[in-house]
C-alpha positions as CSV (number, residue, x, y, z in Angstrom):
1,X,34.7,42.6,10.3
2,X,34.3,39.3,11.3
3,X,31.5,37.5,13.1
4,X,31.7,35.2,16.1
5,X,30.6,31.2,15.0
6,X,27.6,31.0,17.6
7,X,28.0,28.7,20.7
8,X,27.8,25.3,20.3
9,X,24.3,24.0,21.9
10,X,24.5,22.0,24.5
11,X,24.6,18.5,24.2
12,X,21.8,17.3,26.3
13,X,19.1,20.1,24.5
14,X,20.3,18.8,21.5
15,X,19.3,14.4,22.5
16,X,15.7,16.1,24.1
17,X,15.1,17.6,21.0
18,X,15.8,14.3,18.5
19,X,13.6,12.1,21.0
20,X,11.6,14.9,21.6
21,X,8.0,12.5,22.5
22,X,5.1,11.8,20.0
23,X,1.7,13.9,21.3
24,X,-0.3,10.8,21.4
25,X,-3.2,12.6,20.7
26,X,-2.2,14.6,17.9
27,X,-1.2,11.1,16.1
28,X,-3.6,9.8,17.1
29,X,-5.9,11.4,15.5
30,X,-3.6,11.9,12.7
31,X,-3.7,8.1,11.9
32,X,-8.0,7.6,13.1
33,X,-8.3,10.2,9.7
34,X,-6.6,8.5,7.4
35,X,-7.9,5.2,8.2
36,X,-11.4,6.6,7.6
37,X,-10.5,8.0,4.7
38,X,-9.0,4.9,4.2
39,X,-11.8,2.7,4.4
40,X,-14.6,5.3,2.8
41,X,-12.5,5.3,-0.1
42,X,-11.7,2.0,-0.6
43,X,-15.6,1.3,-0.2
44,X,-16.4,4.2,-2.2
45,X,-15.0,2.8,-5.7
46,X,-16.2,-0.8,-5.0
47,X,-19.5,0.3,-4.9
48,X,-18.7,3.1,-8.4
49,X,-16.6,0.1,-9.9
50,X,-17.9,-2.9,-9.3
51,X,-13.9,-4.7,-9.8
52,X,-14.7,-8.1,-11.2
53,X,-12.6,-10.0,-9.1
54,X,-14.3,-8.1,-6.4
55,X,-12.2,-7.2,-3.2
56,X,-13.4,-8.9,0.0
57,X,-14.8,-6.0,1.8
58,X,-17.8,-7.5,2.9
59,X,-15.6,-9.4,5.5
60,X,-14.7,-5.8,7.2
61,X,-18.4,-6.6,8.5
62,X,-17.0,-9.4,10.7
63,X,-14.6,-6.3,12.7
64,X,-16.6,-3.9,11.8
65,X,-20.5,-3.5,13.4
66,X,-22.8,-2.0,10.7
67,X,-20.5,-2.3,8.0
68,X,-22.0,-2.9,4.4
69,X,-20.7,-2.6,0.9
70,X,-23.1,0.4,0.9
71,X,-22.3,4.2,1.1
72,X,-24.2,4.1,4.2
73,X,-21.6,1.1,5.0
74,X,-18.7,4.0,3.7
75,X,-20.0,6.3,6.7
76,X,-20.1,3.5,9.2
77,X,-17.0,2.6,7.9
78,X,-15.1,5.4,8.2
79,X,-16.5,6.1,11.7
80,X,-14.9,2.7,12.6
81,X,-11.5,3.4,10.5
82,X,-11.3,6.4,12.3
83,X,-12.0,5.5,15.9
84,X,-9.9,2.2,15.1
85,X,-7.2,4.7,13.8
86,X,-7.0,7.0,16.3
87,X,-7.1,3.7,19.3
88,X,-3.8,2.7,17.1
89,X,-1.9,5.7,16.6
90,X,-2.6,6.7,20.3
91,X,-1.3,3.0,21.6
92,X,1.6,3.7,19.2
93,X,2.6,7.2,20.3
94,X,2.4,5.9,24.3
95,X,5.0,3.0,23.4
96,X,7.3,4.3,21.4
97,X,7.3,7.2,24.3
98,X,7.8,5.0,26.4
99,X,11.0,3.0,24.6
100,X,12.5,6.1,24.2
101,X,12.3,7.3,28.1
102,X,13.5,3.6,29.0
103,X,16.0,3.3,26.5
104,X,17.2,7.4,27.8
105,X,17.2,6.4,31.1
106,X,19.1,3.7,30.5
107,X,21.7,5.2,28.9
108,X,22.3,8.2,31.2
109,X,22.3,6.0,34.1
110,X,24.5,3.9,32.5
111,X,26.6,6.9,32.1
112,X,26.0,8.1,35.0
113,X,27.8,4.9,37.2
114,X,30.5,5.1,34.1
115,X,31.4,8.6,35.3
116,X,31.5,7.7,39.0
117,X,33.2,4.6,39.2
118,X,36.7,5.4,39.8
119,X,35.1,7.6,43.2
120,X,36.5,5.6,45.8
121,X,40.1,5.8,43.8
122,X,40.4,9.6,44.6
123,X,40.1,9.4,48.4
């Protein structure tokens, strides 16, 4: 008994799946969570270990209002890191989706134009 192979997938469906847009909120949440954990962890390590050459973490107070190299500052830094990470992740997903959409439109338009270029020759 032989089985027939499945039909080949539609090329457009495969391309749409390969270049599917990123979900902006989900990507922003993922990057924001990673940013929050990173800022909290780096601050906690600095508070616990107090490395001799030291990290230049007080500089984060210039960017994150209320941040300091303390436990409460770690929480404030985590909130700021989450917010900044969310905004950055959302924007990266938006820019990627926009770039892919414009590129796909350009390629599709170019392909359709080349397919109909000799239309008048057949009349």
